N, C-alpha and C positions, 0 to 999 in steps of 0.2 A: 159594802153588804147591806142588801134591804133590811129594813127595820121588821120586824115581825108585823105589826100590823098594816104592813102594805102586802107582804107575803101573805096574810091569810086573806086579805080582801083578795090577791090575784088568784089564787086556790078557791075562792067563791065565786068568781066569776068564770074560773075554769069549769068547774062542777055545773053551774046553769048553762053554760055553750053546750056543754056533753050531753045535757038532759038529765045530768045525776040528781040535780035539785028539783025535778019536776015530775022524774019517773020511777026513782032508787025509792026503797023503803028503807025505814030506820034500820030492819034486821037484816035485808040484804046489803046495808053501807055495813054492820057489824061483821057480818060475813067475811067481806074484804078486809076489813081491821084484822080477822083472823088469818087469814089470806097472807097478808103483807108480815104479820107477826111470826107466822111459820118460817118466812125468808129470813128473818130476823136473827130467830133461833138457828137454822142452818148456820149459817155466817156465823154466829158468836161460838157454836158447837165448833167448827173449821179453826177458829181462830185460837179456843181452849185446845185445839190438837195440834197448835203449834204450823197450824198452813198458811202459806201467803197467800195461793191461789185454791181454790177449791172446783170441782163440778156440781153446780147446784143442782136442785130438781126438776130444772128444766132443761138439764143435759148442756149448760152452758159452763165452760171455764170462768170463773170469777176471780177478781182479786177481792180477798177476804175484806177489806178494809171496807174498798170503794163498797160491797155488798152491804155491809153494816150502815152504812152514811145513806145509801140507797133505800134501805128497808126501814129505818128510821124516820127518813122523808117522808115514805110513803104511808106509815102508819100514821105520822103527825096528819097526811093530806086526808086522810080517811076520817081520821077524828075531827077536824075540822068542817068536815062537809056532814058527818054525823050531828053534830054541833049544830048548824045549817039547818039542816031537817029537824032536828028537835026546838029550834027556835032560842036556841041559848047561844051565847059567846064562849068558844073555847077559853078564853083568857077567865072567865067567870069560872068555869070548871076548875081551871088550874091554880086557882085564889083560895077556892075552897077546897082544895085537897090540900094546899100549903095550909092554912090555917088549921087544919086539924093536924098534919104531921109536925108542924111548930112545936106542939106541945107533947108529942108522943115521945114517951121514954123507952129504953130497949137495949138490947147488945147485941155484937155482931156473933155469930155462930155458921161456922163454917162457910164465910165469905157471903154471910146472906145476914141483914138486919132483920133481928128478930124482934117484933113489939112486944113490951109488958103487957099483960092481960089487964 
């Protein structure tokens, strides 16, 4: 399996080759992330309902787990490209978030972590 840094660089090069990094706007890239998130949400809802396969919003019969993997991957790609458009590194964002959540306290409520105020 490739290392994250190599994959990140591959995504950036792909984005440059496709013209995304020269023609996309941060807002358009944000909208692409939302589109990919919707696909993840569909797949997780199908999984939650116990479906091994489902018909996605594009009308295709898909394997639920494969669709979750694809959606998470696509979301990550859109976020890496957003970072490149913003002139920041994806790992910088991840480290910043981790530094905040590592100190956070809270509890699980209905299957979701709810942070203390």
